[in-house]
C-alpha positions as CSV (number, residue, x, y, z in Angstrom):
1,X,-11.8,-13.3,-2.2
2,X,-15.0,-12.2,-0.5
3,X,-13.9,-13.8,2.8
4,X,-10.6,-11.9,2.7
5,X,-12.4,-8.7,1.9
6,X,-15.0,-9.2,4.6
7,X,-12.4,-10.1,7.2
8,X,-10.3,-7.0,6.4
9,X,-13.4,-4.7,6.6
10,X,-14.6,-6.2,9.8
11,X,-11.1,-5.9,11.4
12,X,-11.0,-2.3,10.4
13,X,-14.4,-1.7,11.8
14,X,-13.5,-3.4,15.1
15,X,-10.5,-1.2,15.5
16,X,-12.8,1.9,15.3
17,X,-15.7,0.6,17.3
18,X,-16.1,3.8,19.2
19,X,-16.4,5.9,16.0
20,X,-18.9,3.4,14.6
21,X,-21.0,3.6,17.7
22,X,-21.1,7.4,17.5
23,X,-22.1,7.1,13.8
24,X,-24.9,4.7,14.7
25,X,-26.2,7.2,17.3
26,X,-26.5,9.9,14.7
27,X,-28.1,7.5,12.3
28,X,-30.8,6.8,14.9
29,X,-31.5,10.5,15.1
30,X,-31.7,10.5,11.3
31,X,-34.4,7.9,11.5
32,X,-36.8,10.2,13.5
33,X,-38.4,11.7,10.3
34,X,-39.0,8.2,8.9
35,X,-40.9,7.1,12.0
36,X,-42.9,10.3,12.3
37,X,-43.7,11.0,8.6
38,X,-46.7,8.6,8.1
39,X,-47.9,9.0,11.7
40,X,-47.9,12.8,11.5
41,X,-49.7,12.7,8.1
42,X,-52.3,10.3,9.6
43,X,-52.9,12.5,12.6
44,X,-53.1,15.7,10.4
45,X,-55.8,14.1,8.2
46,X,-57.9,12.3,10.8
47,X,-57.6,14.7,13.7
48,X,-57.2,17.8,11.7
49,X,-58.4,18.4,8.1
50,X,-61.2,15.7,8.0
51,X,-62.4,16.7,11.4
52,X,-62.6,20.4,10.3
53,X,-59.7,21.5,12.5
54,X,-57.3,23.0,10.0
55,X,-55.0,24.4,12.8
56,X,-54.5,20.9,14.3
57,X,-53.7,19.5,10.8
58,X,-51.2,22.2,10.2
59,X,-49.7,21.7,13.7
60,X,-49.0,18.0,12.9
61,X,-47.5,19.0,9.6
62,X,-45.3,21.4,11.6
63,X,-44.2,18.6,13.8
64,X,-43.2,16.7,10.7
65,X,-41.2,19.7,9.4
66,X,-39.4,20.0,12.7
67,X,-38.5,16.3,12.5
68,X,-37.1,16.8,9.0
69,X,-34.9,19.6,10.3
70,X,-33.7,17.4,13.1
71,X,-32.9,14.6,10.6
72,X,-30.9,17.1,8.5
73,X,-28.9,18.2,11.5
74,X,-28.2,14.5,12.4
75,X,-27.2,13.8,8.8
76,X,-24.6,16.6,8.9
77,X,-23.0,15.1,12.1
78,X,-23.2,11.6,10.7
79,X,-21.4,12.6,7.6
80,X,-18.6,14.2,9.7
81,X,-18.5,11.0,11.9
82,X,-18.2,8.9,8.8
83,X,-14.7,10.3,8.1
84,X,-13.4,8.7,11.3
85,X,-14.5,5.3,10.0
86,X,-13.6,5.6,6.3
87,X,-10.3,7.5,6.2
88,X,-8.3,5.0,8.4
89,X,-9.4,2.2,6.1
90,X,-8.0,4.1,3.1
91,X,-4.6,4.4,4.9
92,X,-4.6,0.7,5.6
93,X,-5.4,-0.2,2.0
94,X,-2.7,2.1,0.7
95,X,-0.2,0.4,3.0
96,X,-1.4,-3.0,1.8
97,X,-1.1,-2.1,-1.9
98,X,2.3,-0.3,-1.5
99,X,3.9,-3.2,0.4
100,X,2.3,-5.8,-1.9
101,X,3.5,-4.0,-5.0
102,X,7.0,-3.6,-3.7
103,X,7.2,-7.2,-2.7
104,X,5.8,-8.4,-6.0
105,X,8.1,-6.2,-8.1
106,X,11.2,-7.3,-6.1
107,X,10.6,-11.0,-6.5
108,X,12.9,-12.5,-9.1
109,X,11.2,-14.7,-11.8
110,X,8.0,-12.7,-11.7
111,X,7.1,-9.7,-13.9
112,X,7.0,-6.3,-12.4
113,X,3.6,-5.5,-10.9
114,X,2.6,-2.7,-13.3
115,X,-1.0,-3.1,-12.3
116,X,-0.1,-2.1,-8.8
117,X,-0.3,1.5,-9.8
118,X,-3.8,1.1,-11.0
119,X,-4.8,-0.6,-7.8
120,X,-3.2,2.1,-5.7
121,X,-4.7,5.1,-7.5
122,X,-8.1,3.6,-8.6
123,X,-9.0,0.7,-6.4
124,X,-8.2,2.3,-3.1
125,X,-10.2,5.4,-4.0
126,X,-13.1,3.2,-5.2
127,X,-12.9,1.3,-1.9
128,X,-12.8,4.4,0.2
129,X,-15.8,6.0,-1.5
130,X,-17.7,2.7,-1.7
131,X,-17.1,1.9,2.0
132,X,-18.5,5.3,3.1
133,X,-21.5,4.8,0.8
134,X,-22.2,1.3,2.0
135,X,-22.0,2.3,5.7
136,X,-24.4,5.2,5.2
137,X,-26.8,3.3,3.0
138,X,-27.0,0.2,5.2
139,X,-27.4,2.1,8.4
140,X,-29.9,4.4,6.8
141,X,-32.0,1.5,5.4
142,X,-32.0,-0.4,8.7
143,X,-33.0,2.7,10.7
144,X,-35.6,3.7,8.2
145,X,-37.1,0.3,7.7
146,X,-37.4,-0.3,11.4
147,X,-39.0,3.2,11.8
148,X,-41.5,2.5,8.9
149,X,-42.5,-0.9,10.2
150,X,-43.0,0.5,13.7
151,X,-45.0,3.4,12.4
152,X,-47.2,1.1,10.3
153,X,-47.8,-1.1,13.4
154,X,-48.7,2.0,15.4
155,X,-51.3,3.1,12.7
156,X,-52.8,-0.3,12.2
157,X,-51.1,-3.8,12.3
158,X,-53.2,-4.8,9.2
159,X,-51.1,-2.4,7.1
160,X,-48.0,-4.6,7.7
161,X,-49.7,-7.4,5.6
162,X,-49.4,-5.1,2.5
163,X,-45.9,-3.9,3.1
164,X,-43.8,-6.5,5.0
165,X,-44.1,-9.6,2.7
166,X,-43.2,-7.8,-0.6
167,X,-40.3,-6.0,1.2
168,X,-38.9,-9.4,2.4
169,X,-39.4,-10.9,-1.0
170,X,-37.5,-8.0,-2.7
171,X,-34.6,-8.2,-0.1
172,X,-34.5,-12.0,-0.7
173,X,-34.3,-11.5,-4.5
174,X,-31.6,-8.9,-4.1
175,X,-29.5,-11.1,-1.8
176,X,-29.8,-14.0,-4.2
177,X,-28.5,-11.8,-7.1
178,X,-25.5,-10.5,-5.1
179,X,-23.3,-13.6,-5.8
180,X,-23.8,-13.3,-9.6
181,X,-23.2,-9.5,-9.4
182,X,-20.1,-10.0,-7.4
183,X,-18.6,-12.5,-9.9
184,X,-19.3,-10.1,-12.8
185,X,-17.9,-7.1,-10.8
186,X,-14.7,-9.1,-10.1
187,X,-14.4,-9.9,-13.8
188,X,-14.6,-6.2,-14.6
189,X,-11.9,-5.4,-12.1
190,X,-9.6,-8.1,-13.4
191,X,-10.2,-7.0,-17.0
192,X,-9.4,-3.4,-16.2
193,X,-6.2,-4.5,-14.5
194,X,-5.1,-6.6,-17.5
195,X,-6.0,-3.8,-19.9
196,X,-4.0,-1.2,-17.8
197,X,-1.0,-3.6,-17.7
198,X,-1.1,-4.2,-21.4
199,X,-1.5,-0.5,-22.3
200,X,1.3,0.4,-19.9
201,X,3.6,-2.1,-21.4
202,X,2.9,-0.9,-24.9
203,X,3.3,2.7,-23.9
204,X,6.7,2.0,-22.4
205,X,8.0,0.1,-25.4
206,X,6.6,2.0,-28.4
207,X,10.0,2.5,-30.0
208,X,10.8,-1.2,-29.7
209,X,7.4,-2.2,-31.1
210,X,7.9,0.0,-34.2
211,X,11.6,-1.0,-34.6
212,X,10.6,-4.7,-34.6
213,X,7.6,-4.2,-36.9
214,X,5.3,-5.7,-34.3
215,X,2.5,-3.1,-34.6
216,X,-0.1,-5.6,-35.9
217,X,0.7,-8.2,-33.2
218,X,0.6,-5.6,-30.4
219,X,-2.6,-4.1,-31.8
220,X,-4.2,-7.6,-31.8
221,X,-3.2,-8.5,-28.3
222,X,-4.1,-5.1,-26.8
223,X,-7.4,-5.2,-28.7
224,X,-8.2,-8.5,-27.1
225,X,-7.7,-7.0,-23.6
226,X,-9.9,-4.1,-24.5
227,X,-12.6,-6.4,-26.0
228,X,-12.5,-8.5,-22.8
229,X,-13.1,-5.4,-20.7
230,X,-16.0,-4.4,-22.8
231,X,-17.6,-7.9,-22.6
232,X,-17.2,-8.0,-18.8
233,X,-18.8,-4.5,-18.5
234,X,-21.8,-5.6,-20.7
235,X,-22.2,-8.8,-18.6
236,X,-22.3,-6.7,-15.5
237,X,-24.8,-4.3,-17.0
238,X,-27.2,-7.2,-17.8
239,X,-26.9,-8.6,-14.3
240,X,-28.0,-5.2,-12.8
241,X,-31.5,-5.9,-14.1
242,X,-31.9,-8.1,-11.1
243,X,-31.3,-5.1,-8.9
244,X,-34.1,-3.3,-10.6
245,X,-36.4,-6.2,-10.2
246,X,-35.7,-6.4,-6.4
247,X,-36.4,-2.7,-6.1
248,X,-39.7,-3.1,-7.9
249,X,-40.8,-6.0,-5.7
250,X,-39.7,-4.5,-2.4
251,X,-40.4,-0.8,-3.0
252,X,-43.2,-0.4,-5.6
253,X,-45.3,-3.6,-5.0
254,X,-46.2,-2.5,-1.4
255,X,-47.5,0.8,-2.8
256,X,-49.6,-1.0,-5.5
257,X,-51.0,-3.4,-2.8
258,X,-51.9,-0.5,-0.5
259,X,-53.7,1.4,-3.2
260,X,-55.5,-1.7,-4.4
261,X,-56.4,-2.8,-0.9
262,X,-57.5,0.7,0.3
263,X,-61.3,0.0,0.0
264,X,-60.9,-3.3,1.9
265,X,-58.9,-1.6,4.6
266,X,-61.4,1.2,5.0
267,X,-64.2,-1.3,5.2
268,X,-62.3,-3.1,8.0
269,X,-62.1,0.1,10.0
270,X,-58.8,1.5,9.0
271,X,-59.0,5.3,8.8
272,X,-58.4,7.4,5.7
273,X,-55.5,9.1,7.5
274,X,-54.0,5.7,8.3
275,X,-54.1,4.7,4.7
276,X,-52.5,8.0,3.6
277,X,-49.9,7.6,6.4
278,X,-49.0,4.2,5.1
279,X,-48.6,5.5,1.6
280,X,-46.4,8.2,3.0
281,X,-44.3,5.7,4.8
282,X,-43.8,3.7,1.6
283,X,-43.2,6.5,-0.8
284,X,-41.2,8.9,1.4
285,X,-39.4,6.4,3.7
286,X,-39.2,2.8,2.5
287,X,-38.8,3.4,-1.3
288,X,-35.8,5.9,-1.0
289,X,-34.2,3.7,1.7
290,X,-34.5,0.5,-0.3
291,X,-33.3,2.3,-3.5
292,X,-30.3,3.5,-1.6
293,X,-29.6,0.0,-0.2
294,X,-29.9,-1.7,-3.6
295,X,-27.8,0.9,-5.5
296,X,-25.3,1.2,-2.6
297,X,-24.8,-2.4,-1.8
298,X,-25.4,-3.6,-5.4
299,X,-23.1,-1.0,-6.8
300,X,-20.7,0.5,-4.3
301,X,-20.9,-2.6,-2.0
302,X,-19.8,-4.9,-4.8
303,X,-17.0,-2.6,-5.9
304,X,-16.0,-2.5,-2.2
305,X,-15.9,-6.3,-1.8
306,X,-14.2,-6.9,-5.1
307,X,-11.6,-4.2,-4.9
308,X,-10.7,-4.8,-1.3
309,X,-10.6,-8.6,-1.9
310,X,-8.4,-8.0,-4.9
311,X,-6.1,-5.8,-2.9
312,X,-5.8,-8.3,-0.1
313,X,-5.4,-11.2,-2.5
314,X,-2.6,-9.6,-4.5
315,X,-0.9,-8.1,-1.5
316,X,-0.9,-11.5,0.2
317,X,0.3,-13.3,-2.9
318,X,3.1,-10.8,-3.4
319,X,4.4,-11.1,0.1
320,X,7.2,-13.7,0.6
321,X,5.6,-17.1,0.9
322,X,5.5,-19.2,4.0
323,X,5.4,-18.5,7.7
324,X,7.7,-16.0,9.3
325,X,11.1,-17.3,9.2
326,X,12.8,-18.2,12.5
327,X,15.5,-15.8,13.6
328,X,18.9,-16.9,14.4
329,X,19.7,-17.4,18.1
330,X,20.8,-14.3,19.9
331,X,24.4,-15.4,20.4
332,X,25.0,-16.9,16.9
333,X,27.2,-15.1,14.5
334,X,24.2,-14.2,12.4
335,X,22.6,-12.3,15.2
336,X,22.6,-8.5,15.2
337,X,25.9,-7.6,16.9
338,X,25.9,-4.8,19.4
339,X,28.6,-2.2,19.2
340,X,31.7,-3.3,20.9
341,X,31.0,-7.0,20.9
342,X,33.4,-7.7,18.0
343,X,30.8,-10.0,16.3
344,X,29.7,-9.6,12.7
345,X,27.5,-11.5,10.3
346,X,29.1,-14.2,8.2
347,X,28.1,-14.1,4.5
348,X,28.0,-17.1,2.2
349,X,27.2,-17.2,-1.5
350,X,26.8,-20.7,-2.8
351,X,26.6,-20.9,-6.6
352,X,24.7,-17.6,-6.9
353,X,23.5,-16.7,-10.4
354,X,21.4,-13.7,-11.2
355,X,20.2,-12.0,-14.4
356,X,17.6,-9.3,-15.0
357,X,15.8,-11.3,-17.7
358,X,15.6,-14.9,-18.5
359,X,17.0,-14.4,-22.0
360,X,19.8,-12.0,-20.9
361,X,23.3,-13.0,-19.9
362,X,23.6,-13.3,-16.1
363,X,25.2,-10.4,-14.3
364,X,26.4,-12.8,-11.5
365,X,27.2,-16.3,-12.6
366,X,27.7,-19.2,-10.2
367,X,29.5,-17.1,-7.6
368,X,30.9,-18.8,-4.5
369,X,32.1,-16.6,-1.7
370,X,32.5,-16.9,2.1
371,X,33.0,-13.8,4.3
372,X,34.1,-14.4,7.9
373,X,32.3,-12.5,10.6
374,X,33.9,-9.1,11.0
375,X,35.7,-9.2,7.6
376,X,36.1,-6.1,5.4
377,X,35.5,-6.7,1.7
378,X,35.8,-4.2,-1.2
379,X,34.0,-4.9,-4.4
380,X,35.4,-3.3,-7.5
381,X,34.9,-3.5,-11.3
382,X,34.0,-1.4,-14.3
383,X,30.7,0.4,-14.4
384,X,27.9,-2.1,-15.0
385,X,30.0,-5.1,-13.9
386,X,27.4,-6.0,-11.2
387,X,28.6,-4.3,-8.0
388,X,25.2,-2.9,-7.0
389,X,23.6,-6.2,-8.0
390,X,26.0,-8.1,-5.8
391,X,25.2,-5.7,-2.9
392,X,21.4,-6.2,-3.4
393,X,21.8,-10.0,-3.5
394,X,23.8,-10.0,-0.2
395,X,21.3,-7.6,1.4
396,X,18.3,-9.9,0.4
397,X,16.8,-7.2,-1.8
398,X,17.2,-9.4,-4.9
399,X,16.5,-13.2,-5.0
400,X,19.1,-15.3,-6.9
401,X,17.9,-17.2,-10.0
402,X,20.0,-20.0,-8.8
403,X,22.1,-20.7,-5.7
404,X,21.6,-19.2,-2.2
405,X,22.8,-16.3,-0.1
406,X,23.1,-17.0,3.6
407,X,23.6,-14.5,6.4
408,X,25.0,-16.2,9.5
409,X,24.0,-19.6,8.1
410,X,20.3,-18.4,7.5
411,X,19.1,-18.0,3.9
412,X,18.7,-14.3,3.3
413,X,15.4,-14.7,1.5
414,X,13.8,-16.7,4.4
415,X,14.4,-13.8,6.8
416,X,11.3,-11.7,7.6
417,X,11.5,-8.0,7.0
418,X,12.3,-7.0,10.6
419,X,14.7,-9.9,11.0
420,X,16.6,-9.0,7.8
421,X,16.8,-5.4,8.9
422,X,18.4,-6.4,12.2
423,X,21.0,-8.4,10.3
424,X,22.2,-5.9,7.8
425,X,22.0,-2.3,6.6
426,X,22.4,-1.3,2.9
427,X,23.2,2.2,1.8
428,X,22.8,2.9,-1.9
429,X,24.7,5.6,-3.7
430,X,21.6,7.8,-3.9
431,X,21.1,8.6,-0.2
432,X,17.5,9.2,0.9
433,X,16.6,12.1,3.1
434,X,13.0,12.8,4.0
435,X,11.3,16.0,5.1
436,X,11.6,16.2,8.8
437,X,14.2,17.1,11.5
438,X,17.8,16.1,11.2
439,X,17.3,14.0,14.4
440,X,14.4,12.1,12.8
441,X,16.5,11.4,9.7
442,X,19.6,10.3,11.7
443,X,17.7,8.0,14.1
444,X,15.2,6.6,11.5
445,X,16.7,3.0,11.8
446,X,17.2,3.4,15.6
447,X,14.4,5.5,17.0
448,X,15.3,5.0,20.6
449,X,19.0,6.0,20.2
450,X,20.5,8.0,23.1
451,X,22.0,11.4,22.5
452,X,25.4,10.2,23.3
453,X,25.2,7.4,20.7
454,X,24.1,9.8,18.0
455,X,26.9,12.2,18.9
456,X,29.4,9.4,18.7
457,X,28.1,8.3,15.3
458,X,28.1,11.9,13.9
459,X,31.7,12.4,15.1
460,X,32.9,9.0,13.8
461,X,31.5,9.5,10.3
462,X,32.5,13.1,10.1
463,X,29.1,14.7,10.0
464,X,29.6,17.2,12.8
465,X,30.1,20.2,10.4
466,X,26.8,19.4,8.7
467,X,25.0,19.3,12.1
468,X,26.4,22.6,13.1
469,X,25.7,24.2,9.7
470,X,22.0,23.2,9.9
471,X,21.7,24.4,13.4
472,X,21.6,21.2,15.5
473,X,19.6,18.0,15.6
474,X,16.2,19.7,15.8
475,X,16.8,21.8,12.7
476,X,14.7,20.8,9.6
477,X,16.4,18.7,7.0
478,X,15.1,19.8,3.6
479,X,16.4,17.3,1.0
480,X,16.5,19.9,-1.8
481,X,18.7,22.2,0.4
482,X,21.4,19.5,1.0
483,X,24.1,18.6,-1.4
484,X,24.5,15.0,-2.6
485,X,27.5,14.6,-0.3
486,X,25.6,16.0,2.7
487,X,22.7,13.5,2.0
488,X,25.3,10.7,2.0
489,X,26.6,11.8,5.4
490,X,23.1,11.7,6.8
491,X,22.6,8.2,5.4
492,X,26.0,7.1,6.8
493,X,25.2,8.2,10.3
494,X,21.8,6.6,10.0
495,X,23.5,3.2,9.0
496,X,26.1,3.5,11.7
497,X,23.7,3.7,14.6
498,X,21.9,0.4,14.4
499,X,23.6,-2.7,15.8
500,X,23.4,-4.6,12.5
501,X,26.2,-7.1,12.1
502,X,26.6,-6.4,8.3
503,X,26.9,-3.1,6.6
504,X,26.9,-2.7,2.8
505,X,28.0,0.6,1.3
506,X,27.0,0.6,-2.4
507,X,29.1,3.5,-3.5
508,X,27.6,5.3,-0.6
509,X,30.5,7.8,-0.4
510,X,30.9,8.6,-4.0
511,X,29.9,12.2,-3.5
512,X,32.4,12.8,-0.7
513,X,35.9,14.1,-1.2
514,X,38.7,11.5,-0.6
515,X,39.5,12.6,3.0
516,X,35.8,12.5,4.0
517,X,35.4,9.1,2.3
518,X,38.4,7.7,4.1
519,X,37.1,8.9,7.5
520,X,33.7,7.4,6.9
521,X,35.0,4.0,5.7
522,X,37.5,3.8,8.5
523,X,34.7,4.5,11.0
524,X,32.7,1.6,9.7
525,X,35.8,-0.6,9.6
526,X,36.5,0.1,13.3
527,X,32.8,-0.6,14.1
528,X,32.2,-4.2,15.1
529,X,30.6,-6.1,12.3
530,X,31.2,-7.2,8.7
531,X,31.7,-4.5,6.1
532,X,31.2,-4.7,2.3
533,X,32.1,-1.6,0.3
534,X,31.4,-1.2,-3.4
535,X,34.6,0.8,-4.2
536,X,35.2,3.5,-6.7
537,X,38.7,4.6,-5.4
538,X,41.9,2.6,-5.0
539,X,42.1,3.7,-1.4
540,X,38.9,1.8,-0.6
541,X,40.3,-1.4,-1.9
542,X,43.6,-0.8,0.0
543,X,41.7,-0.5,3.3
544,X,39.9,-3.8,2.8
545,X,40.9,-7.2,4.0
546,X,40.1,-8.7,0.6
547,X,38.9,-7.5,-2.7
548,X,36.3,-9.0,-5.1
549,X,36.8,-8.0,-8.7
550,X,33.7,-8.3,-10.9
551,X,33.7,-8.3,-14.6
552,X,30.4,-9.4,-15.9
553,X,29.9,-13.1,-15.0
554,X,33.6,-13.5,-14.1
555,X,34.9,-12.8,-10.6
556,X,38.3,-12.8,-8.8
557,X,38.9,-12.7,-5.1
558,X,42.0,-12.0,-3.1
559,X,44.1,-9.4,-1.2
560,X,45.3,-6.3,-3.0
561,X,48.8,-7.9,-3.4
562,X,47.4,-11.2,-4.7
563,X,45.2,-9.4,-7.3
564,X,47.9,-7.1,-8.4
565,X,49.9,-10.3,-9.2
566,X,47.1,-12.4,-10.7
567,X,44.4,-10.2,-12.1
568,X,45.0,-8.1,-15.3
569,X,41.6,-6.3,-14.9
570,X,42.5,-5.3,-11.3
571,X,45.9,-4.0,-12.4
572,X,44.1,-2.0,-15.1
573,X,41.6,-0.6,-12.6
574,X,44.3,0.4,-10.2
575,X,46.3,2.1,-13.0
576,X,43.2,3.9,-14.2
577,X,42.4,5.1,-10.6
578,X,45.9,6.3,-10.1
579,X,45.9,8.3,-13.4
580,X,42.4,9.9,-12.7
581,X,43.4,10.7,-9.1
582,X,46.7,12.4,-10.1
583,X,46.9,16.2,-10.0
584,X,46.2,18.1,-13.1
585,X,49.2,20.1,-14.4
586,X,49.1,23.6,-13.0
587,X,46.6,22.7,-10.2
588,X,47.2,21.3,-6.8
589,X,45.5,18.5,-5.0
590,X,43.5,15.6,-6.3
591,X,40.6,16.2,-8.6
592,X,37.3,14.5,-9.1
593,X,37.3,12.3,-12.1
594,X,34.4,12.2,-14.4
595,X,35.1,8.6,-15.5
596,X,32.6,5.8,-15.1
597,X,34.9,4.2,-12.5
598,X,35.2,7.3,-10.4
599,X,31.7,8.6,-10.6
600,X,28.7,7.3,-8.8
601,X,27.1,4.4,-10.7
């Protein structure tokens, strides 16, 4: 865990080497008061006040005051420079946590990563603040300690005998205690996560808990998590005593030795000003710097290592296991097919079973299916029959509990994220439009698309009126100002542009009128590649080469004519569609049905 955290932090620091060098430069300027403090006091006492030259003494104290002002100015710039080092790390950690949580929650057979929210909101902010504190405290201590030791050597080398050995002993004691402190800090983090997960689960299922009469059991289990968190926190508090001991040895023992050895030092020829200068170095320079180091590294530093290590650990564990899967050869049927090549992605489902809980009935049960490259399949069924689940399984978003889905002969779950994206495009019924220009939304999956290709996709799908209404491609696309149908048009153009060999439309046209839906589906049918449409109108099924009828765990496959002859459910669906699509008496044209079959979802 510590190795992962250290590697991640060092990699982040290397990527911002220039910003770190600038920060180090300002830290060196910050160290000027630490170097001059004892030396200026010694000169003020020996050459000024004890020699009867008050003006000289005050002048040296003025030099010290000027050095302090210079240090404050450098501190201001160092704090500003710290942002260039810290904020990018926060962005990297957010990316790690978000991707790890999504991967972990999407894996079948594992519980949803409810602790991911706690890591995102709490751990990342802790790591951000701790990282900044550690960088400042460590740099400050190193610069101050070097300045103090150089200053002591300048005053009289004998003074180092009273300061350097206890300082090294205190640092050694602190270093030895770090491992125990890190283990206890990690225990606190894990206990917090478990408690957050337990409380979150209870909060989301309070009605079920009360309905089942499980209050006592839930209270007992949740109480155990809370008690474990309290025990871990108390153990950490006890271990912090070692931090206090190291601070006493390294920071206060040098002062005691200097005061006790002052008569001996004076007898050996060390001046009174030098002794007072050494005391100033310890009390005004070394002690505050060591205290900052011990509290910063022993507190913020441990939180940093543990939280970053935990983030890296969970994000790595949540990612799909194994090395990056090899991609299919460029000319195989599984490769991403360019427009006009006439090649699509073959789809094979071999005994695929999927359920949303181990104890629940499977939504898809031992389904076998083979789609030829370039084939057009419509998937129909009552609401809740598993159409969206089927689309997610084929797209590689969900992992089967049993069986395997292959795209072009390659297992879908073995494809890496980029490879999977090149094989297929999935459009859900709730189209996503982000704040940005219309061009950015349309070309999101194909950033380098030429203007001519975008124009062709817009015209093919039927989105030209939308482009003109918004004022062109450079116009802002505000999601809240677009209707559900307009958002679906944006998503359809976005999916049409890439050269993916498989397109899955999961009721992606349910907010369009029949004519617009027909135009969009026909555009995708003419486009080279394999097409799967989760249908909600009889016209979508009639346009397909074959139709898959889902009814819970049962499935039927065939052409429209074959299913009309052999599937009672399909005949019922067709009859229902025809009834709900017929004109209402006294009104012309087809109307939008509010039935579950007709509506999105």
